[in-house]
C-alpha positions as semicolon CSV with decimal commas, in nm:
position;residue;x (nm);y (nm);z (nm)
1;M;0,002;-0,004;-0,003
2;N;0,170;0,312;-0,119
3;S;-0,120;0,554;-0,109
4;K;-0,227;0,780;0,178
5;K;-0,596;0,789;0,067
6;P;-0,705;0,456;0,214
7;I;-0,538;0,521;0,546
8;V;-0,670;0,869;0,565
9;L;-1,019;0,741;0,484
10;F;-0,993;0,477;0,755
11;C;-0,880;0,730;1,016
12;G;-1,167;0,958;0,918
13;I;-1,411;0,663;0,957
14;V;-1,274;0,588;1,296
15;L;-1,295;0,957;1,413
16;I;-1,651;0,993;1,277
17;T;-1,769;0,665;1,420
18;M;-1,607;0,715;1,760
19;T;-1,743;1,066;1,782
20;A;-2,094;0,946;1,697
21;L;-2,083;0,659;1,937
22;T;-1,952;0,859;2,232
23;T;-2,199;1,130;2,163
24;W;-2,484;0,875;2,153
25;A;-2,362;0,699;2,470
26;S;-2,321;1,036;2,654
27;L;-2,686;1,118;2,577
28;E;-2,784;0,818;2,782
29;R;-2,543;0,863;3,078
30;G;-2,212;1,021;3,172
31;V;-1,885;0,842;3,120
32;I;-1,823;0,791;3,496
33;D;-2,157;0,622;3,540
34;G;-2,088;0,407;3,237
35;F;-1,749;0,303;3,385
36;R;-1,914;0,202;3,710
37;T;-2,153;-0,021;3,527
38;L;-1,868;-0,163;3,310
39;A;-1,638;-0,224;3,610
40;T;-1,902;-0,456;3,778
41;D;-1,909;-0,689;3,474
42;R;-1,626;-0,940;3,418
43;W;-1,659;-0,919;3,039
44;G;-1,665;-0,537;3,069
45;L;-1,335;-0,544;3,255
46;A;-1,189;-0,796;3,014
47;T;-1,281;-0,579;2,723
48;L;-1,143;-0,265;2,896
49;F;-0,814;-0,431;2,971
50;D;-0,802;-0,559;2,613
51;A;-0,848;-0,205;2,487
52;Y;-0,594;-0,047;2,714
53;F;-0,332;-0,314;2,641
54;A;-0,386;-0,231;2,274
55;F;-0,343;0,139;2,340
56;L;-0,015;0,064;2,528
57;T;0,105;-0,169;2,250
58;F;0,042;0,116;1,998
59;Y;0,224;0,345;2,234
60;L;0,546;0,145;2,174
61;W;0,538;0,271;1,813
62;V;0,485;0,625;1,943
63;L;0,787;0,585;2,170
64;Y;0,986;0,479;1,877
65;K;0,867;0,762;1,644
66;E;0,858;1,054;1,890
67;R;1,165;1,232;2,021
68;G;1,166;1,405;2,357
69;L;1,009;1,314;2,691
70;T;0,742;1,582;2,683
71;K;0,593;1,468;2,353
72;R;0,609;1,105;2,459
73;L;0,428;1,173;2,785
74;L;0,164;1,393;2,618
75;W;0,091;1,116;2,363
76;L;0,071;0,860;2,642
77;L;-0,189;1,076;2,823
78;F;-0,376;1,132;2,503
79;L;-0,384;0,763;2,425
80;L;-0,500;0,655;2,771
81;G;-0,761;0,939;2,780
82;F;-0,892;0,923;2,418
83;G;-0,793;0,574;2,290
84;N;-0,876;0,536;1,923
85;F;-0,923;0,909;1,875
86;A;-0,553;0,949;1,964
87;I;-0,446;0,656;1,756
88;S;-0,612;0,799;1,447
89;A;-0,470;1,154;1,531
90;F;-0,116;1,016;1,557
91;L;-0,148;0,816;1,237
92;L;-0,281;1,125;1,052
93;K;0,014;1,334;1,191
94;E;0,253;1,073;1,067
95;L;0,077;1,060;0,727
96;V;0,131;1,434;0,673
97;K;0,507;1,380;0,693
98;W;0,512;1,056;0,486
99;K;0,600;1,062;0,113
100;S;0,415;0,755;-0,020
101;K;0,686;0,715;-0,291
102;D;0,926;0,616;-0,005
103;G;0,709;0,306;0,068
104;F;0,504;0,191;0,367
105;S;0,809;0,096;0,561
106;A;0,916;0,465;0,570
107;L;0,583;0,544;0,739
108;L;0,631;0,280;1,005
109;A;1,008;0,309;1,065
110;D;1,152;0,651;0,974
111;R;1,231;0,868;1,273
112;P;1,275;1,238;1,291
113;N;1,632;1,364;1,328
114;G;1,748;1,490;1,659
């Protein structure tokens, strides 16, 4: 895949879908109340742990790509607080810098100088 368009489209779908779902859920009850309900269910907890381990796994790529402690910590907080919103935002940020002619491996592995 050497084109940005499918990845940008995917990130857009994630952002739109997550915005719609979180808005819809918030109309029923607040996030804290939702967490209380989720935390009392074993499958709810398993799903929550699964999601956060995925966010932390993605963070390993962020650690590799980002230079500087401040940026790394801010991305960690953003990932833990906003999950897939943050993942899509980080990927879009990287896509802006990526030249598709350099190949997909450049998107994944190239690091900024410094």
